[in-house]
C-alpha positions in Angstrom: -48.5 -44.4 -18.7 -45.4 -46.0 -17.2 -43.7 -43.9 -20.3 -45.3 -40.7 -19.5 -44.4 -40.6 -15.9 -40.7 -41.8 -16.7 -40.5 -38.7 -18.8 -42.0 -36.6 -16.3 -39.1 -37.9 -13.7 -36.4 -37.2 -16.3 -37.8 -33.6 -17.0 -37.9 -33.1 -12.8 -34.2 -34.6 -12.5 -33.1 -31.8 -15.2 -34.7 -29.3 -14.0 -33.2 -29.9 -10.5 -29.6 -30.2 -12.1 -29.9 -27.2 -13.9 -31.6 -24.9 -11.3 -28.1 -24.1 -9.5 -26.9 -22.9 -13.0 -30.0 -20.9 -13.5 -29.9 -19.1 -10.3 -26.1 -18.4 -10.6 -26.7 -17.2 -14.0 -28.9 -14.4 -12.3 -26.8 -13.4 -9.9 -27.2 -11.1 -8.0 -30.6 -11.9 -7.4 -31.3 -9.7 -4.2 -29.1 -7.5 -1.9 -25.6 -8.0 -1.0 -23.6 -7.2 1.9 -20.2 -5.7 2.1 -18.4 -6.1 5.4 -16.0 -3.5 6.6 -13.4 -4.4 9.1 -13.4 -0.8 10.8 -15.5 1.8 12.5 -17.6 3.9 10.5 -16.4 7.4 9.7 -12.6 6.3 9.0 -11.1 6.8 5.4 -11.6 2.8 5.0 -15.3 3.2 5.6 -15.5 6.4 3.5 -14.0 4.8 0.5 -16.0 1.4 1.2 -19.2 3.2 1.2 -18.7 5.4 -1.8 -18.0 1.9 -3.7 -21.1 0.5 -2.4 -23.5 3.1 -3.8 -21.7 2.9 -7.0 -21.7 -0.6 -7.1 -25.5 -1.0 -6.6 -25.9 1.1 -9.8 -23.7 -1.6 -12.0 -25.1 -4.9 -9.7 -28.6 -3.7 -10.0 -29.3 -4.7 -6.1 -28.4 -3.1 -3.0 -25.1 -3.0 -1.4 -25.4 -2.6 2.5 -22.1 -1.5 4.3 -21.7 -3.8 7.9 -18.9 -2.2 10.1 -17.5 -5.2 12.2 -14.7 -3.2 13.7 -12.4 -5.0 16.6 -8.8 -6.5 17.0 -7.1 -4.4 14.4 -9.6 -5.7 11.7 -9.5 -9.3 12.6 -12.9 -9.4 14.1 -14.4 -8.5 10.4 -11.9 -10.4 8.4 -13.0 -13.6 10.4 -16.5 -12.7 9.6 -15.6 -12.2 5.7 -13.6 -15.6 5.5 -16.6 -17.3 7.3 -19.3 -16.0 5.3 -21.1 -18.3 3.1 -19.2 -18.4 -0.2 -22.1 -17.3 -2.5 -20.8 -13.8 -3.5 -23.6 -12.4 -1.5 -21.0 -11.5 1.8 -18.2 -9.3 0.2 -15.9 -7.9 2.5 -13.2 -5.1 2.3 -9.8 -6.3 2.9 -7.2 -3.7 4.0 -3.5 -4.9 3.1 -1.1 -5.4 4.9 -3.4 -5.6 7.9 -4.5 -8.8 6.7 -1.1 -10.0 5.9 0.1 -9.1 9.6 -2.2 -11.1 11.6 -1.9 -14.1 9.3 1.8 -13.6 10.2 1.4 -13.2 13.8 1.3 -16.3 15.7 -0.4 -14.5 18.7 -3.1 -13.3 16.8 -4.7 -17.1 16.4 -6.5 -15.9 13.2 -8.9 -18.5 11.7 -8.2 -17.3 8.3 -5.3 -17.7 6.1 -4.0 -15.3 3.0 -5.8 -18.3 1.0 -9.1 -17.9 2.7 -9.9 -15.0 0.4 -10.2 -14.3 -3.0 -9.3 -10.9 -3.8 -11.9 -9.6 -6.0 -11.4 -5.5 -7.0 -8.8 -3.3 -5.3 -10.2 0.4 -5.1 -7.7 2.3 -2.9 -3.6 2.5 -2.8 -3.3 5.1 0.3 0.6 5.8 0.4 1.9 6.3 4.0 2.4 9.9 5.7 4.7 10.8 8.4 3.3 13.7 10.2 3.5 16.3 12.8 1.6 18.8 14.7 1.3 22.2 13.0 3.1 23.9 15.7 5.9 21.4 16.1 9.6 22.1 16.1 10.2 19.2 13.7 10.0 21.4 10.5 11.4 18.8 8.3 12.0 14.9 8.0 15.7 15.6 8.6 14.6 17.7 11.6 13.0 14.1 12.9 16.0 12.1 11.9 18.4 14.0 13.3 16.4 14.3 16.8 15.7 10.5 16.6 19.6 10.0 16.3 20.8 12.6 19.0 18.4 10.5 21.7 17.6 6.9 20.7 14.0 5.6 21.8 12.8 9.1 23.1 10.8 10.7 20.1 7.5 9.4 20.4 6.2 7.7 17.2 2.7 6.3 17.0 0.8 3.7 14.7 -2.8 2.8 14.1 -2.1 -0.6 15.5 0.5 -3.2 16.0 1.7 -4.6 12.9 -0.4 -2.2 11.0 1.3 -0.7 7.8 1.9 2.4 10.0 3.9 0.1 12.3 5.9 -1.4 9.3 6.8 2.1 8.0 8.4 2.8 11.4 10.8 -0.3 11.3 11.4 0.8 7.7 12.5 3.9 9.0 14.5 2.2 11.7 16.4 0.4 9.1 16.7 3.2 6.4 17.8 6.4 8.5 19.2 4.2 11.6 17.1 5.6 14.2 15.3 4.5 16.7 11.8 5.8 17.8 9.8 5.1 20.9 6.9 3.3 19.3 3.4 3.9 20.7 0.5 1.5 19.5 -3.1 3.4 19.2 -6.3 1.4 18.2 -7.3 3.9 15.5 -6.5 7.0 13.7 -8.9 9.3 15.9 -6.8 8.0 19.0 -4.0 8.9 16.7 -4.9 12.3 16.2 -5.5 12.8 19.8 -2.4 11.8 21.0 -0.1 14.2 18.6 -2.6 17.2 19.0 -2.3 16.4 22.6 1.3 16.4 22.7 1.1 13.0 24.2 3.4 11.5 21.1 5.4 13.3 18.5 4.9 12.3 15.2 2.6 10.2 13.6 3.2 7.4 11.0 -0.6 7.1 9.1 -1.9 7.5 5.6 -2.1 10.5 3.3 -6.0 10.2 3.4 -6.7 10.1 6.8 -5.3 13.7 7.6 -5.1 15.5 4.1 -7.7 18.4 4.7 -5.9 18.8 8.2 -2.6 18.7 6.4 -4.1 21.9 3.8 -5.5 23.8 6.5 -2.1 23.7 8.2 -3.2 21.8 11.6 -0.6 19.4 10.9 2.7 19.1 8.9 3.7 16.3 6.4 7.1 15.5 6.7 7.4 13.0 4.1 4.7 10.7 1.9 5.9 7.1 2.1 6.2 6.6 -1.8 8.2 7.1 -5.0 5.7 9.9 -6.4 4.5 12.9 -4.7 0.7 12.9 -3.7 -1.6 14.6 -5.8 -3.3 15.7 -2.6 -0.2 16.9 -1.1 2.4 18.6 -3.9 4.2 20.1 -1.7 5.3 17.2 0.7 8.4 15.3 -0.3 8.5 12.0 -0.6 10.9 9.6 1.0 12.8 8.3 -2.0 13.3 12.2 -2.7 14.8 12.6 0.8 17.3 9.8 0.1 15.2 6.6 1.6 13.9 4.8 -1.2 13.4 1.7 1.0 11.0 3.3 2.8 7.9 2.4 0.8 4.7 2.0 2.7 0.8 2.2 1.9 -2.6 0.7 2.9 -4.8 -0.8 0.2 -8.3 -1.6 0.3 -9.9 -3.7 -1.9 -12.9 -6.2 -2.3 -12.7 -10.1 -1.3 -15.0 -13.1 -1.2 -14.5 -16.1 0.8 -12.5 -19.2 -0.7 -14.8 -21.4 -2.8 -16.9 -18.6 -4.2 -17.9 -19.4 -7.8 -15.7 -18.3 -10.6 -18.6 -16.8 -12.6 -19.9 -15.1 -9.6 -16.5 -13.4 -8.9 -16.3 -12.4 -12.4 -19.6 -10.6 -12.4 -18.4 -8.8 -9.1 -15.2 -7.9 -10.8 -16.7 -6.4 -13.6 -19.5 -4.4 -11.7 -16.4 -3.3 -9.0 -14.2 -2.2 -11.8 -16.8 -0.4 -13.7 -17.8 1.4 -10.5 -14.0 2.4 -9.5 -13.6 3.9 -13.0 -16.8 5.9 -13.0 -16.3 9.8 -13.2 -18.4 10.2 -10.3 -16.2 8.0 -8.2 -13.0 9.8 -9.0 -14.6 13.1 -8.0 -15.8 11.7 -4.8 -12.5 10.1 -4.0 -10.7 13.1 -4.7 -12.7 15.1 -2.7 -12.0 12.6 0.4 -8.4 12.7 -0.6 -8.2 8.8 -1.5 -6.1 7.7 -4.4 -7.7 5.3 -6.7 -5.8 2.0 -7.5 -8.1 -0.3 -9.8 -6.5 -3.9 -9.6 -8.5 -6.6 -10.6 -8.2 -10.4 -12.0 -4.5 -11.5 -12.5 -3.2 -8.2 -11.5 -4.7 -7.9 -8.0 -3.7 -11.5 -7.3 0.0 -11.0 -7.7 -0.3 -7.9 -5.8 -1.8 -9.7 -3.2 1.0 -12.3 -3.1 3.8 -9.8 -3.5 2.8 -7.8 -0.4 2.9 -10.6 1.6 6.4 -11.1 0.7 7.1 -7.8 1.7 5.3 -7.6 5.1 6.7 -11.1 6.1 10.1 -9.8 6.5 9.1 -6.6 8.5 6.7 -8.6 10.5 9.3 -11.0 11.2 11.4 -8.7 12.4 8.7 -6.6 14.5 7.8 -10.1 16.1 11.8 -10.5 17.3 11.6 -7.4 18.9 8.9 -8.4 21.5 
């Protein structure tokens, strides 16, 4: 009787010790959430929803997109960092938005770069300098010449303080020897309204935000802030072509999970997301949205994550000194 009781206790203990591993090996066993730190309808949200739909097929579970917009992404990024590290809450991280929030002491971020494990990058959306279709600025040279002639009068707008757009303006100040009058908006929708309404002269933005409007002639692209032309806007020159090789700016968007998420769970997500990103259906839909895929996982994504933080640090510190 005593022997049998001991045997049952031992079996019970072994079962208890094994249960977490068993549960983890079945990951995911229920639906997942993908937190997006920006409003529904924007280019980040569009890409996230396409990825969520494709990832469902690979994970065998629903992936629900949850928009947590506010404070330039800070509210959503905070929620991702504070989520339970079990893999069931993923989040879209926008770089360099995360970087600059961390670097700005006035933001009082409760997260650091180490609060996230980068899992899989989906998009690299190059910057685009654009104006209204009937703007007197026909070329980047026209814009630069006007800014040199009358410093701090040409109004250039961003989608937020210390956004990639803001950093691109600072890069342009440095490379072209100009000074724009910077106007900060909270979203691409406000930015578009500002330019089209004549309240600002030029937008520093991203290709994916206005690609259809450029193609239709509603707005005019002056330069793509990259070293290669965008396949979506092949007639728009790059900043490198125009003699500004240091004006290289983009917004990358990928999936991260909170620090502490088990490595085997991260690997499951990496494999599923990479397969979803590389699918023909994903490429077709992203091409239609004007969003350029840039798949990165594992060590490649981790290196990009770290290298971009170094670049963002330089211009963020410069911007903070200008306050």
